[in-house]
KEKE-3310 file (N, C-alpha, C; in steps of 0.2 Angstrom, whole numbers, plus 5000, padded with zeros to 4 digits):
npx = (5439:5428:5410:5399:5385:5391:5394:5381:5375:5381:5380:5368:5367:5375:5364:5355:5361:5372:5388:5401:5416:5428:5439:5451:5463:5474:5473:5462:5446:5435:5418:5401:5385:5388:5380:5371:5370:5368:5375:5387:5391:5394:5406:5415:5412:5414:5428:5436:5436:5442:5429:5431:5438:5441:5432:5435:5426:5421:5418:5410:5415:5411:5403:5394:5403:5398:5388:5392:5402:5403:5411:5420:5436:5446:5458:5454:5446:5457:5466:5456:5453:5466:5470:5459:5452:5458:5473:5472:5466:5456:5452:5440:5426:5412:5398:5382:5370:5378:5381:5390:5395:5405:5414:5420:5414:5420:5420:5423:5424:5435:5436:5438:5439:5441:5453:5450:5445:5436:5430:5426:5415:5407:5405:5399:5386:5379:5366:5364:5377:5378:5379:5388:5401:5405:5423:5438:5453:5451:5453:5457:5457:5471:5478:5489:5485:5476:5478:5474:5458:5460:5468:5457:5447:5456:5459:5445:5440:5426:5417:5414:5402:5392:5393:5400:5395:5397:5413:5423:5432:5447:5458:5476:5479:5484:5494:5496:5499:5491:5479:5487:5484:5477:5473:5462:5455:5457:5462:5464:5470:5481:5486:5488:5489:5498:5493:5493:5505:5507:5507:5504:5516:5519:5526:5521:5507:5511:5515:5503:5494:5503:5508:5521:5513:5510:5515:5508:5498:5496:5481:5478:5464:5458:5462:5460:5472:5483:5486:5501:5504:5501:5496:5501:5507:5505:5516:5529:5539:5553:5566:5579:5598:5605:5618:5619:5611:5619:5628:5619:5607:5615:5618:5605:5601:5609:5605:5594:5583:5569:5572:5563:5565:5563:5569:5578:5588:5601:5597:5605:5606:5600:5581:5565:5561:5558:5560:5560:5556:5568:5563:5553:5540:5539:5542:5532:5521:5522:5524:5512:5507:5521:5522:5512:5515:5527:5523:5516:5526:5529:5540:5548:5553:5551:5561:5566:5573:5579:5572:5579:5580:5574:5565:5553:5552:5543:5532:5530:5540:5532:5522:5531:5536:5527:5521:5532:5530:5525:5535:5547:5563:5565:5572:5587:5580:5578:5590:5596:5588)
npy = (5416:5424:5414:5407:5411:5426:5431:5431:5441:5453:5453:5456:5470:5477:5478:5486:5498:5500:5498:5488:5481:5471:5458:5457:5448:5460:5471:5475:5480:5496:5493:5495:5497:5497:5502:5510:5527:5534:5525:5524:5536:5537:5529:5538:5548:5540:5539:5550:5554:5563:5569:5566:5558:5541:5525:5508:5495:5480:5464:5448:5431:5427:5437:5448:5458:5467:5472:5483:5489:5501:5495:5482:5480:5468:5467:5469:5456:5448:5450:5448:5433:5429:5434:5436:5428:5441:5453:5462:5477:5484:5500:5504:5510:5519:5511:5518:5518:5514:5522:5540:5542:5532:5533:5546:5556:5555:5546:5534:5519:5510:5493:5477:5459:5449:5438:5433:5422:5424:5437:5432:5425:5434:5443:5436:5432:5444:5451:5440:5437:5445:5458:5473:5480:5491:5497:5505:5505:5501:5512:5528:5542:5543:5537:5523:5506:5495:5476:5469:5461:5467:5479:5487:5487:5496:5507:5514:5512:5518:5520:5506:5495:5504:5515:5511:5494:5478:5469:5459:5444:5438:5434:5439:5450:5442:5446:5461:5475:5487:5482:5480:5495:5495:5506:5505:5512:5521:5514:5516:5530:5529:5518:5503:5509:5511:5513:5510:5503:5485:5470:5460:5463:5475:5467:5455:5459:5464:5450:5444:5452:5457:5471:5480:5491:5510:5523:5535:5551:5568:5567:5556:5544:5549:5537:5527:5529:5536:5548:5560:5560:5548:5533:5534:5532:5540:5545:5553:5548:5543:5539:5530:5524:5510:5513:5525:5523:5519:5529:5541:5537:5537:5551:5557:5549:5556:5567:5564:5559:5549:5534:5523:5510:5501:5489:5478:5472:5469:5478:5493:5500:5500:5500:5503:5492:5482:5470:5467:5453:5449:5449:5454:5451:5444:5457:5464:5460:5462:5473:5484:5481:5484:5496:5502:5496:5499:5514:5515:5515:5527:5534:5548:5548:5537:5527:5520:5508:5511:5501:5488:5494:5488:5481:5471:5476:5488:5491:5491:5500:5512:5513:5516:5527:5538:5538:5543:5556:5568:5570:5577:5581:5580:5574:5583:5595:5589:5588:5599:5607)
npz = (5492:5483:5484:5475:5480:5484:5471:5466:5473:5470:5456:5458:5466:5456:5445:5452:5451:5459:5465:5465:5468:5464:5459:5445:5433:5432:5441:5453:5451:5452:5449:5439:5432:5414:5407:5414:5417:5428:5438:5434:5435:5450:5450:5448:5457:5469:5465:5465:5453:5435:5427:5411:5411:5403:5406:5409:5398:5404:5400:5399:5395:5377:5376:5366:5355:5345:5350:5357:5351:5335:5325:5320:5317:5307:5313:5326:5330:5327:5338:5350:5348:5350:5363:5373:5385:5396:5399:5391:5384:5371:5361:5351:5341:5348:5351:5345:5354:5366:5384:5385:5396:5399:5391:5392:5385:5373:5355:5357:5365:5377:5379:5387:5391:5406:5414:5427:5437:5447:5442:5428:5433:5439:5428:5419:5426:5427:5419:5413:5407:5395:5399:5401:5412:5418:5424:5432:5441:5456:5467:5476:5464:5454:5465:5470:5462:5468:5473:5479:5489:5502:5501:5494:5501:5513:5505:5503:5516:5527:5517:5509:5509:5510:5499:5491:5487:5489:5490:5481:5487:5478:5480:5478:5464:5449:5438:5441:5435:5427:5412:5395:5383:5368:5355:5341:5335:5326:5314:5297:5298:5307:5311:5321:5338:5353:5368:5381:5390:5395:5402:5390:5377:5364:5354:5355:5351:5339:5332:5331:5324:5314:5313:5321:5334:5332:5343:5353:5349:5348:5345:5350:5356:5371:5388:5399:5415:5410:5413:5417:5431:5443:5450:5461:5478:5495:5500:5495:5480:5473:5460:5459:5449:5453:5456:5461:5473:5486:5491:5489:5500:5511:5514:5514:5526:5534:5536:5544:5539:5536:5525:5514:5505:5490:5479:5467:5468:5479:5494:5502:5512:5529:5536:5533:5519:5502:5492:5476:5464:5452:5438:5426:5427:5438:5445:5442:5448:5461:5464:5465:5478:5486:5486:5493:5504:5509:5508:5519:5532:5538:5532:5525:5512:5498:5490:5473:5467:5449:5439:5424:5407:5396:5383:5388:5401:5400:5403:5419:5419:5414:5423:5434:5431:5429:5445:5449:5446:5452:5461:5457:5459:5471:5479:5480:5485:5498:5501:5501:5512)
capx = (5437:5421:5407:5392:5382:5392:5394:5374:5374:5386:5377:5361:5370:5375:5358:5351:5364:5375:5396:5405:5425:5431:5447:5453:5470:5479:5472:5454:5442:5428:5413:5394:5381:5393:5373:5365:5375:5370:5379:5393:5393:5393:5412:5419:5411:5420:5436:5437:5438:5438:5423:5432:5443:5437:5433:5435:5421:5421:5413:5410:5420:5408:5399:5393:5406:5396:5382:5397:5405:5400:5417:5425:5441:5450:5464:5452:5445:5462:5468:5452:5453:5474:5470:5456:5451:5466:5475:5472:5459:5454:5450:5437:5420:5408:5390:5378:5368:5382:5381:5396:5399:5411:5420:5421:5412:5422:5416:5427:5424:5439:5434:5441:5437:5448:5452:5450:5440:5429:5427:5421:5409:5402:5401:5394:5379:5378:5361:5364:5382:5377:5380:5396:5404:5413:5427:5444:5454:5447:5456:5453:5459:5478:5483:5492:5479:5474:5480:5471:5453:5461:5469:5453:5445:5461:5457:5438:5438:5418:5411:5412:5395:5388:5393:5402:5388:5401:5422:5423:5438:5447:5467:5482:5480:5491:5497:5499:5497:5485:5479:5489:5477:5478:5469:5461:5449:5460:5467:5466:5475:5485:5488:5487:5491:5498:5493:5497:5510:5508:5507:5505:5520:5521:5530:5516:5503:5514:5516:5497:5491:5506:5512:5521:5507:5513:5517:5501:5500:5491:5473:5475:5460:5459:5462:5464:5479:5488:5490:5507:5504:5497:5499:5507:5507:5503:5523:5533:5542:5557:5570:5589:5601:5609:5626:5616:5607:5622:5630:5613:5604:5619:5616:5598:5600:5613:5601:5589:5576:5567:5569:5561:5569:5560:5575:5577:5596:5601:5594:5608:5604:5594:5576:5561:5562:5556:5565:5555:5562:5572:5562:5548:5533:5537:5543:5524:5515:5522:5525:5510:5509:5527:5520:5508:5518:5532:5519:5514:5531:5532:5546:5548:5555:5551:5567:5564:5580:5578:5574:5582:5575:5574:5557:5550:5551:5540:5524:5532:5544:5528:5519:5534:5538:5520:5522:5535:5529:5525:5540:5553:5567:5564:5579:5589:5576:5580:5598:5598:5587)
capy = (5417:5422:5409:5408:5418:5432:5430:5431:5445:5457:5454:5460:5477:5481:5478:5490:5503:5499:5497:5482:5480:5463:5457:5455:5447:5465:5472:5476:5485:5496:5493:5498:5494:5502:5506:5516:5534:5538:5522:5525:5542:5533:5525:5544:5550:5536:5538:5558:5554:5569:5566:5567:5552:5537:5520:5502:5491:5473:5458:5440:5427:5427:5443:5450:5465:5471:5477:5489:5494:5503:5493:5479:5477:5461:5465:5467:5449:5442:5451:5444:5427:5427:5436:5436:5433:5443:5459:5469:5482:5488:5506:5505:5516:5517:5510:5525:5518:5515:5529:5542:5542:5528:5536:5555:5561:5553:5544:5528:5516:5504:5487:5471:5453:5451:5430:5430:5416:5428:5443:5430:5424:5440:5446:5430:5432:5451:5453:5433:5438:5450:5466:5476:5483:5499:5498:5509:5503:5503:5516:5534:5543:5545:5533:5517:5503:5488:5469:5461:5463:5472:5485:5490:5492:5503:5513:5515:5513:5517:5518:5500:5493:5511:5519:5503:5490:5475:5469:5452:5443:5434:5436:5444:5449:5437:5452:5466:5479:5487:5478:5485:5495:5497:5510:5502:5517:5525:5513:5519:5535:5529:5512:5502:5513:5506:5518:5510:5496:5482:5462:5461:5468:5476:5463:5450:5462:5464:5443:5443:5459:5459:5477:5484:5498:5516:5528:5539:5556:5572:5567:5550:5545:5548:5532:5524:5526:5538:5552:5560:5558:5543:5527:5537:5533:5548:5549:5554:5543:5543:5532:5530:5520:5505:5515:5530:5522:5520:5538:5545:5537:5539:5560:5558:5548:5558:5573:5563:5556:5542:5531:5517:5507:5496:5487:5471:5471:5468:5484:5496:5502:5497:5504:5500:5490:5476:5467:5464:5449:5452:5449:5460:5449:5445:5462:5469:5456:5463:5482:5489:5480:5484:5503:5503:5493:5507:5521:5512:5513:5533:5535:5553:5547:5531:5526:5514:5506:5510:5494:5489:5498:5485:5481:5467:5479:5492:5491:5491:5508:5516:5513:5519:5536:5541:5537:5548:5563:5573:5571:5578:5587:5580:5572:5591:5597:5587:5589:5608:5609)
capz = (5486:5483:5481:5472:5483:5484:5467:5467:5475:5469:5452:5459:5466:5449:5442:5454:5451:5463:5464:5468:5469:5461:5456:5438:5436:5432:5448:5458:5449:5456:5443:5439:5424:5410:5403:5418:5418:5435:5442:5432:5439:5456:5451:5447:5464:5475:5467:5463:5445:5432:5422:5406:5410:5402:5410:5403:5398:5406:5397:5400:5387:5372:5376:5360:5355:5340:5354:5361:5346:5329:5319:5324:5311:5307:5318:5334:5330:5328:5345:5353:5347:5353:5370:5378:5391:5395:5399:5383:5383:5364:5360:5345:5340:5352:5348:5347:5360:5374:5385:5383:5402:5400:5386:5394:5380:5367:5350:5357:5370:5379:5382:5388:5395:5410:5413:5434:5437:5451:5437:5423:5437:5440:5424:5415:5430:5427:5413:5408:5405:5392:5401:5404:5420:5417:5431:5433:5446:5463:5471:5472:5459:5455:5470:5469:5461:5472:5470:5486:5493:5509:5499:5492:5510:5516:5502:5505:5523:5529:5508:5509:5513:5507:5491:5488:5489:5489:5487:5479:5487:5473:5482:5475:5456:5445:5434:5446:5433:5422:5405:5388:5380:5361:5350:5335:5332:5320:5308:5291:5297:5310:5312:5329:5343:5358:5371:5386:5388:5400:5401:5384:5374:5356:5350:5354:5346:5330:5330:5331:5317:5307:5313:5328:5336:5334:5349:5355:5346:5354:5343:5352:5361:5380:5390:5408:5418:5405:5415:5418:5436:5441:5452:5467:5484:5498:5502:5488:5476:5466:5457:5456:5447:5457:5458:5464:5480:5493:5492:5491:5504:5516:5513:5515:5531:5538:5536:5549:5536:5534:5518:5512:5499:5485:5474:5465:5468:5487:5497:5501:5520:5533:5537:5527:5513:5499:5486:5472:5458:5446:5432:5425:5428:5446:5449:5441:5452:5469:5463:5471:5484:5488:5486:5497:5511:5510:5512:5527:5535:5540:5529:5522:5506:5496:5484:5470:5462:5442:5435:5418:5402:5389:5382:5394:5408:5397:5409:5426:5420:5413:5429:5440:5428:5433:5452:5453:5440:5455:5466:5454:5461:5478:5484:5480:5490:5505:5503:5502:5518)
cpx = (5430:5417:5401:5387:5383:5391:5386:5372:5378:5381:5371:5362:5370:5370:5354:5355:5369:5384:5397:5413:5424:5437:5447:5461:5475:5477:5464:5452:5436:5423:5407:5393:5385:5386:5370:5372:5377:5375:5387:5398:5396:5400:5415:5417:5416:5427:5439:5439:5436:5433:5424:5437:5440:5438:5433:5428:5423:5418:5415:5414:5412:5400:5398:5398:5403:5391:5387:5400:5402:5404:5419:5430:5443:5455:5459:5450:5451:5465:5463:5454:5459:5474:5467:5452:5458:5467:5475:5465:5462:5450:5446:5430:5416:5401:5387:5373:5372:5383:5389:5400:5404:5415:5422:5420:5416:5419:5419:5425:5431:5434:5438:5438:5442:5447:5452:5445:5431:5428:5424:5416:5404:5400:5397:5385:5375:5373:5364:5370:5383:5380:5388:5395:5409:5415:5435:5445:5452:5450:5455:5460:5466:5482:5485:5486:5480:5475:5477:5464:5455:5464:5463:5449:5448:5460:5450:5436:5427:5416:5411:5407:5390:5390:5396:5398:5393:5410:5420:5429:5442:5455:5470:5481:5486:5495:5501:5499:5492:5486:5484:5481:5480:5473:5468:5455:5450:5465:5468:5469:5480:5488:5485:5490:5491:5497:5494:5499:5508:5509:5509:5509:5516:5521:5525:5509:5504:5514:5507:5493:5496:5512:5514:5515:5513:5514:5510:5503:5495:5485:5472:5469:5462:5459:5463:5471:5485:5490:5497:5509:5500:5501:5503:5503:5507:5512:5525:5539:5547:5562:5578:5591:5605:5616:5625:5615:5611:5624:5624:5609:5610:5618:5610:5599:5604:5610:5594:5582:5576:5565:5568:5562:5563:5566:5571:5584:5596:5601:5602:5609:5599:5589:5572:5562:5559:5560:5560:5560:5564:5571:5555:5540:5534:5537:5534:5521:5517:5524:5519:5509:5515:5526:5517:5510:5523:5527:5515:5519:5532:5536:5543:5550:5554:5557:5564:5571:5577:5579:5577:5576:5573:5566:5552:5550:5547:5534:5525:5536:5539:5524:5524:5536:5532:5520:5525:5537:5530:5531:5547:5556:5568:5569:5585:5587:5580:5587:5600:5593:5591)
cpy = (5417:5416:5411:5412:5425:5435:5435:5438:5452:5459:5457:5468:5479:5482:5482:5495:5506:5498:5493:5481:5473:5464:5455:5452:5454:5469:5472:5482:5488:5497:5495:5495:5497:5506:5511:5523:5536:5532:5521:5534:5541:5532:5534:5548:5546:5538:5546:5558:5561:5566:5566:5562:5545:5530:5514:5499:5485:5469:5451:5439:5427:5432:5445:5456:5469:5475:5483:5494:5494:5498:5489:5476:5471:5459:5466:5461:5446:5442:5447:5437:5424:5429:5437:5430:5435:5451:5464:5470:5484:5495:5503:5510:5514:5516:5516:5525:5517:5522:5534:5543:5538:5530:5543:5557:5558:5548:5535:5522:5509:5497:5480:5466:5451:5441:5429:5427:5421:5434:5438:5429:5429:5441:5441:5430:5439:5450:5447:5433:5442:5458:5468:5480:5487:5499:5500:5506:5505:5507:5525:5536:5547:5540:5527:5511:5498:5480:5466:5468:5472:5478:5490:5493:5496:5508:5517:5516:5511:5517:5511:5497:5498:5511:5512:5499:5482:5474:5462:5451:5437:5433:5439:5444:5446:5441:5457:5472:5480:5485:5482:5488:5500:5500:5507:5506:5519:5521:5514:5524:5534:5524:5510:5506:5510:5513:5518:5503:5492:5475:5459:5465:5469:5472:5456:5453:5460:5455:5439:5446:5458:5465:5478:5491:5502:5519:5534:5547:5561:5570:5561:5551:5544:5541:5533:5524:5530:5544:5555:5559:5554:5538:5528:5535:5540:5548:5547:5549:5544:5538:5535:5524:5517:5510:5523:5530:5522:5527:5543:5545:5538:5548:5560:5555:5552:5565:5570:5560:5551:5539:5526:5516:5501:5494:5479:5468:5470:5478:5487:5499:5499:5501:5499:5499:5484:5476:5464:5459:5453:5452:5453:5458:5448:5453:5465:5466:5460:5472:5485:5488:5484:5493:5504:5501:5497:5515:5521:5513:5521:5536:5542:5553:5539:5531:5520:5513:5506:5503:5494:5491:5495:5483:5476:5472:5488:5495:5494:5502:5512:5516:5518:5527:5539:5542:5542:5554:5571:5575:5574:5584:5585:5579:5578:5594:5596:5589:5596:5612:5607)
cpz = (5486:5479:5479:5474:5484:5476:5464:5468:5474:5461:5453:5461:5460:5446:5444:5456:5456:5460:5468:5465:5466:5458:5449:5438:5435:5440:5450:5454:5454:5450:5444:5431:5421:5406:5407:5419:5425:5441:5440:5434:5445:5456:5452:5455:5470:5472:5466:5457:5442:5428:5414:5405:5408:5407:5404:5403:5399:5404:5397:5394:5384:5374:5367:5357:5351:5346:5356:5357:5338:5323:5323:5318:5314:5312:5325:5335:5333:5336:5349:5354:5351:5360:5373:5380:5391:5396:5394:5383:5374:5364:5352:5346:5343:5347:5349:5353:5366:5376:5384:5388:5403:5396:5387:5389:5374:5361:5351:5364:5371:5381:5381:5390:5398:5412:5421:5435:5443:5445:5430:5428:5436:5433:5419:5421:5429:5420:5409:5403:5397:5392:5401:5408:5418:5424:5429:5439:5453:5469:5469:5468:5459:5459:5467:5469:5465:5469:5475:5487:5497:5506:5498:5498:5512:5513:5503:5511:5523:5521:5507:5513:5512:5502:5488:5491:5491:5488:5488:5482:5482:5474:5479:5466:5454:5442:5438:5441:5428:5414:5399:5384:5373:5358:5342:5332:5327:5313:5301:5291:5300:5312:5319:5333:5350:5365:5379:5388:5396:5397:5393:5379:5365:5351:5351:5351:5340:5327:5328:5322:5312:5307:5320:5328:5336:5342:5349:5352:5348:5352:5346:5357:5369:5383:5397:5410:5413:5406:5416:5426:5439:5445:5458:5472:5487:5498:5494:5488:5472:5465:5457:5455:5453:5462:5461:5471:5486:5494:5493:5496:5511:5517:5515:5522:5536:5540:5541:5545:5537:5528:5519:5505:5495:5479:5473:5464:5477:5490:5500:5509:5522:5532:5531:5522:5509:5493:5484:5467:5454:5440:5431:5427:5435:5449:5448:5446:5460:5468:5467:5477:5489:5489:5490:5503:5513:5511:5517:5534:5539:5538:5525:5515:5503:5490:5481:5465:5455:5438:5427:5413:5396:5390:5385:5400:5406:5404:5414:5425:5418:5420:5435:5437:5429:5437:5454:5451:5444:5461:5463:5457:5469:5483:5484:5484:5497:5506:5505:5510:5522)
residu = (MET:ALA:ASP:GLN:ALA:ALA:ILE:ALA:ALA:ALA:ALA:ALA:ILE:LEU:ALA:GLN:GLY:GLY:LEU:VAL:ALA:PHE:PRO:THR:GLU:THR:VAL:TYR:GLY:LEU:GLY:ALA:ASP:ALA:GLU:ASP:PRO:ALA:ALA:VAL:ALA:ARG:ILE:TYR:GLN:ALA:LYS:GLY:ARG:PRO:ASN:ASP:HIS:PRO:VAL:ILE:VAL:HIS:VAL:ALA:PRO:GLY:ALA:LYS:LEU:ASP:TYR:TRP:VAL:SER:ASP:ILE:PRO:ALA:GLU:ALA:ARG:GLN:LEU:VAL:ALA:ALA:PHE:TRP:PRO:GLY:PRO:LEU:THR:LEU:ILE:LEU:LYS:ARG:ALA:SER:HIS:ILE:PRO:ASP:ALA:VAL:SER:GLY:GLY:GLN:ASP:THR:VAL:GLY:ILE:ARG:CYS:PRO:SER:HIS:PRO:VAL:ALA:VAL:ALA:LEU:LEU:SER:ALA:PHE:LYS:GLY:GLY:GLN:GLY:GLY:VAL:ALA:ALA:PRO:SER:ALA:ASN:LYS:PHE:GLY:ASN:VAL:SER:PRO:THR:THR:ALA:GLN:HIS:VAL:ARG:ASP:GLU:PHE:GLY:ASP:ALA:VAL:GLY:GLY:LEU:ILE:GLY:ALA:VAL:LEU:ASP:GLY:GLY:ALA:SER:ALA:VAL:GLY:ILE:GLU:SER:THR:ILE:LEU:ASP:LEU:SER:ARG:LEU:ALA:THR:HIS:GLY:PRO:VAL:LEU:LEU:ARG:PRO:GLY:HIS:ILE:SER:ALA:GLU:GLN:ILE:ALA:ALA:VAL:ILE:GLY:ARG:LEU:PRO:GLY:LEU:PRO:ASP:GLN:ALA:ALA:PRO:ARG:ALA:SER:GLY:THR:LEU:GLU:SER:HIS:TYR:ALA:PRO:ARG:THR:PRO:VAL:THR:MET:LEU:ASP:HIS:ALA:GLU:LEU:ALA:PRO:THR:LEU:THR:ARG:LEU:LEU:ASP:LYS:GLY:LEU:ARG:ILE:ALA:GLN:ILE:THR:TYR:ALA:GLN:PRO:VAL:ALA:ASP:GLY:PRO:GLN:GLN:ARG:LEU:PRO:ALA:ASP:PRO:PHE:GLY:TYR:ALA:TYR:GLY:LEU:TYR:ALA:ALA:LEU:ARG:ALA:MET:ASP:GLN:THR:GLY:ALA:ASP:LEU:ILE:ILE:VAL:GLU:THR:PRO:PRO:GLN:ASP:ALA:ALA:TRP:LEU:GLY:VAL:ASN:ASP:ARG:LEU:ARG:ARG:ALA:VAL:PHE:GLY:SER:SER:GLY:ILE:ILE:GLU:SER:TYR:LEU:ARG:ALA)
# end
């Protein structure tokens, strides 16, 4: 775990406009001073991220939310009291003095307070605990998010120690998928809107604010991690129901293909494989590490057993749907070859 000297050094790097990778309870983030547009631009440079794709501002416990946003509705205060520090990002109207570099040019800003002790220590040390650290996941844009410090080092290689000034090690991220994102910027016209599901469910949100969030519409603010293709390893990945696994794997293996499996039931064939827990929280914790591990096996294809589809699995299924988006029809193309 990062010690106090490492925390102080990382806070100094941020203050000087540099980049720091750090752990949160969801995934590792690649952070910069949210009030320094040049520093935020370095995040986009390191990740290869489109400039109009917003990032999330991370703040310390006790930071003044009204410094970052122009309006704090009662629902926001209720959710902050219930879930911060924790894996919930709120989209609110951006205060006029906050650079639009963090919002992709929009008039909103995504903000959250992480609970990981290393993240809390870093945010508390930076600008006396009143600064903000803009931090998307610490990976190349569109790739699988990192849940360990080694994942970050594997992703960026020689950039660590160069463009990325430090990587703080806080062990494996406890949640394993990115935060729930809730839009509260259009309450009067659209109500609360769930832009990205995560560990905190719509039902938990409704229990606090008295109504279920709606689904995104075309005018909803752009938010991190909501593109159709995202969270994908370099190896093509697809999903199959359990009943389809054995016959499909037999046909693919007969073609001489090397297939990696990620399952929550018993794997149905030999070869590279990872079995994840059959509960949504344990599955989420291991998902990105499993995708990264199977990506390193030299497989031609990663097949993921389709998880359950009930509400508790919404965050997991959201990430998998985006991970497989770019590989549509790949099984059929392999079998036709």
